[in-house]
C-alpha positions in Angstrom: 0.0 0.0 0.0 1.3 3.4 -0.9 2.2 5.5 2.1 4.5 8.3 3.3 7.6 6.2 3.0 7.1 6.1 -0.8 7.0 9.9 -0.9 10.1 10.2 1.2 12.0 7.6 -0.8 11.1 9.3 -4.0 12.3 12.6 -2.6 15.6 11.0 -1.4 16.2 9.3 -4.8 15.5 12.5 -6.7 18.2 14.3 -4.7 20.9 11.7 -4.8 20.3 11.2 -8.6 22.3 14.4 -8.9 25.1 13.1 -6.7 28.8 13.3 -7.8 32.0 12.2 -6.0 32.2 15.8 -4.7 28.6 16.0 -3.5 25.2 17.2 -4.9 25.5 20.3 -7.1 23.4 23.3 -5.9 22.5 26.3 -8.0 20.9 28.9 -5.8 19.6 32.2 -6.8 21.2 35.3 -5.2 19.5 36.6 -2.1 18.5 39.8 -3.9 16.3 38.1 -6.4 14.7 35.5 -4.2 12.1 37.7 -2.5 11.8 38.9 1.0 14.6 38.6 3.5 12.8 35.7 5.1 13.0 33.6 1.9 15.9 31.2 1.9 17.6 30.6 -1.4 18.3 27.0 -0.5 14.7 26.3 0.3 13.6 27.8 -3.0 16.2 25.7 -4.9 15.1 22.6 -3.2 11.5 23.3 -4.0 12.4 23.8 -7.7 14.3 20.5 -7.7 11.4 18.6 -6.3 9.0 20.2 -8.8 11.3 19.4 -11.7 11.8 15.7 -10.8 8.5 14.8 -9.1 5.9 17.2 -10.4 4.1 14.4 -12.3 3.3 12.6 -9.1 3.4 15.2 -6.3 2.3 18.7 -5.6 4.7 20.9 -3.7 3.6 23.8 -1.5 5.9 26.5 0.1 4.5 27.4 3.5 5.9 30.9 3.5 8.2 32.9 5.9 8.4 31.6 9.6 6.0 28.8 9.0 6.6 25.2 9.9 7.0 23.0 8.0 8.9 24.8 5.2 7.5 22.6 2.4 4.5 20.4 2.1 4.4 17.5 -0.5 1.1 15.9 -1.4 0.6 12.9 -3.6 -1.8 13.8 -6.4 -3.6 10.5 -6.5 -3.8 9.4 -2.8 -3.8 12.8 -1.1 -1.1 11.6 1.3 0.8 14.5 2.7 4.3 14.8 4.1 5.8 18.0 5.7 9.4 18.9 5.1 11.4 21.2 7.4 14.8 22.3 6.0 17.9 23.0 7.9 21.2 24.0 6.2 24.6 24.9 7.3 27.7 26.0 5.4 31.0 24.2 5.8 33.8 26.3 7.1 37.3 26.5 5.6 38.5 23.8 7.9 36.0 21.3 6.5 33.8 21.3 9.6 30.3 22.4 10.2 29.9 25.8 11.9 27.7 24.6 14.8 29.0 21.3 16.2 26.9 19.6 18.9 23.6 21.4 18.5 21.6 23.6 16.1 18.9 26.2 16.6 15.2 25.5 16.1 13.7 29.0 16.3 10.4 29.4 18.0 9.2 25.8 17.4 11.0 22.6 18.4 11.4 19.7 16.0 8.9 16.9 15.8 7.9 13.9 13.6 4.4 15.4 13.3 3.2 18.8 12.0 -0.1 20.6 11.6 -1.3 21.4 8.1 -4.6 23.0 7.1 -6.5 21.7 4.1 -9.5 23.7 3.2 -9.5 25.2 6.7 -9.5 21.7 8.3 -6.4 21.1 10.5 -4.6 17.8 9.8 -1.7 16.2 11.6 0.8 14.9 9.1 4.2 13.2 9.3 7.1 15.6 9.2 10.6 14.9 7.9 13.7 17.0 8.2 16.2 17.7 5.5 19.7 18.5 6.9 22.2 19.8 4.3 25.8 20.8 4.9 26.9 23.0 2.0 30.4 23.6 0.7 32.0 26.9 1.6 31.0 28.2 -1.9 27.4 27.0 -1.3 27.6 25.2 -4.6 27.4 21.6 -3.4 25.7 19.5 -0.7 28.5 17.8 1.2 26.3 16.0 3.7 22.6 15.2 3.1 20.4 13.6 5.8 16.7 13.2 5.4 15.2 11.9 8.7 12.0 11.3 10.4 11.4 14.2 12.8 10.6 11.7 15.6 14.4 10.9 15.6 14.9 14.3 17.2 11.6 14.5 19.2 8.5 12.3 19.1 6.5 14.3 21.7 3.8 16.1 19.6 2.2 17.6 22.6 5.5 19.3 23.5 5.8 20.5 20.0 2.3 22.1 20.1 3.0 23.7 23.4 6.1 25.3 22.0 4.4 26.4 18.9 1.8 28.4 20.8 4.0 29.6 23.7 5.4 32.7 21.9 3.7 36.1 22.6 4.3 39.8 22.4 4.1 42.3 25.3 3.1 45.8 24.5 3.1 49.2 26.3 6.7 48.5 27.2 9.2 51.1 28.3 8.9 54.5 30.2 6.8 56.0 27.4 4.7 52.9 26.9 5.6 52.9 23.2 7.7 49.7 22.9 7.0 46.1 22.7 8.8 42.8 23.5 8.4 39.7 21.5 8.9 36.7 23.8 10.1 34.1 21.3 11.8 31.0 22.6 14.9 29.6 21.1 15.5 25.8 21.2 18.7 24.0 20.6 18.5 20.3 19.8 21.0 17.8 18.4 22.7 18.7 15.1 22.9 15.7 12.7 25.3 17.8 10.6 28.0 17.7 13.3 31.2 16.9 11.6 32.2 14.6 14.5 29.4 12.2 13.6 31.2 9.9 11.2 28.2 7.8 10.3 26.4 11.0 9.0 29.3 13.3 7.9 30.0 13.3 4.1 27.2 10.9 3.4 23.8 11.1 1.7 21.3 9.2 3.9 17.7 8.6 4.6 16.9 7.8 8.3 13.5 6.2 8.8 11.9 4.0 11.4 12.9 0.3 11.1 9.4 -0.8 11.6 8.2 1.1 8.6 10.9 -0.2 6.3 11.3 -3.9 7.4 8.7 -5.3 4.9 10.1 -3.4 2.0 13.0 -4.6 -0.3 15.1 -1.6 0.8 15.4 -3.2 4.2 17.7 -6.0 2.9 20.3 -3.4 1.9 20.5 -1.6 5.2 23.9 -2.0 6.9 23.5 0.5 9.8 20.8 1.2 12.3 20.6 3.6 15.2 18.8 2.8 18.5 17.4 5.9 20.2 16.6 5.4 23.9 14.5 7.9 25.6 14.6 8.9 29.3 11.9 6.4 30.1 14.1 3.5 28.7 12.0 3.0 25.6 14.1 2.0 22.5 13.3 3.2 19.0 15.1 1.6 16.0 15.9 3.7 12.9 17.4 2.3 9.6 20.0 4.2 7.7 19.2 3.9 4.0 22.2 4.6 1.7 21.5 4.2 -2.1 24.5 6.2 -3.2 26.7 3.2 -3.9 28.9 3.7 -1.0 30.6 0.4 -0.2 30.1 -1.1 3.3 33.0 -2.8 5.0 30.8 -5.5 6.2 27.6 -7.4 5.4 26.7 -7.5 9.0 24.2 -5.0 10.5 26.0 -2.4 12.6 24.0 -0.9 15.5 24.8 2.5 16.7 23.7 3.9 20.1 24.1 7.0 22.2 24.7 9.1 19.1 23.8 12.4 20.8 25.1 11.7 24.3 27.2 14.8 24.3 24.0 16.9 24.3 23.0 15.3 27.6 26.2 16.2 29.3 25.6 20.0 28.9 25.3 21.9 32.1 23.2 25.0 32.8 25.1 28.3 32.8 24.2 31.7 33.8 23.6 34.2 31.0 26.1 37.1 31.1 25.2 40.7 30.0 28.2 42.0 28.1 29.0 45.7 28.4 31.9 47.8 27.0 35.1 47.6 29.1 37.4 50.5 28.5 40.9 51.1 29.8 41.4 53.8 32.4 42.2 57.2 31.1 46.0 57.8 31.5 47.2 60.6 33.7 49.1 62.9 31.4 50.3 65.2 34.3 
C-alpha cells in the first residue's frame, strides 16, 4: 500500500540522482532576487528540484516565511501529505560544520508530526527534516540527511505547546511605546555535526525500522541507530544509503548513544556583556 515512505524515498532518490563524488550540485539564486529577506535561497532551490523531478506525481507547497514545515508535499492520487522542514549549514574553511553539537530550532522545536490546514481543516501529518551541509562556496551539498522528525523529538504535545507559547508584550518602556516579543529559542542535536562519522559526508535517509522492514530496501540496510528515551524506551531507525557507498561488512551495525554529548551539557548563567574601556591615562 502506498504511504508516506514512498514519498520520502522518491524525494531522497530524486536528490541523490544528482550526486557526484564531490557532492550534490546546488545552483541557488542570489538573495537579492529570491524575494523577502525571510525567503531562503536553498529552500527555493530545493522546491524547484522537487518540482522538476517529481511534479508528475506530487504537488509541492511552500509554506511561507516563519511557518513550519517549510515545504509540504502531497501525492496527487492518494492525497497523502508529508511535511518537510529544511535545515542547512555552510561548511567552514577547515571542512567542519559551523555549529557542532547542537543547532537552533527557532520558535518551534522539531517533531515527527506537524499541523497542516486543508480547506480550513487542520490535519496532523508526518514531518521529515532535510539537513544539508553545503560547501564553503554553497555550490554543493557535502552532507545530506533526510530523517523522520521523531528521531529528534517524538513528543507532539511538547511540539504544540512550544508552537503556541510565543507572545508579544506591549506598552513597554517608560513611554509605553515599545513592545517585547517573547520568542523561545530551542537547541536540539545537530545531525550535521562533523564529529558524527556515520552521518558526515554521506547522503542518507533515516527512517523507522518498523516502517521499512517489509520493503525490499530493508535488505540493503547495513547500519541502524537505536534511540533510547529517558523512560528507557528503545526506538530503532534504519540508515538507507543508495549512493553506492561500499560497506566494509555485510553485518548489520547498530549505533547507540549518538547524541550523548548533548545530555552532558550543564546550565550556565547568562552574562550581560558591556563595553570595558581602559582607564584614562594621567598625562600630568
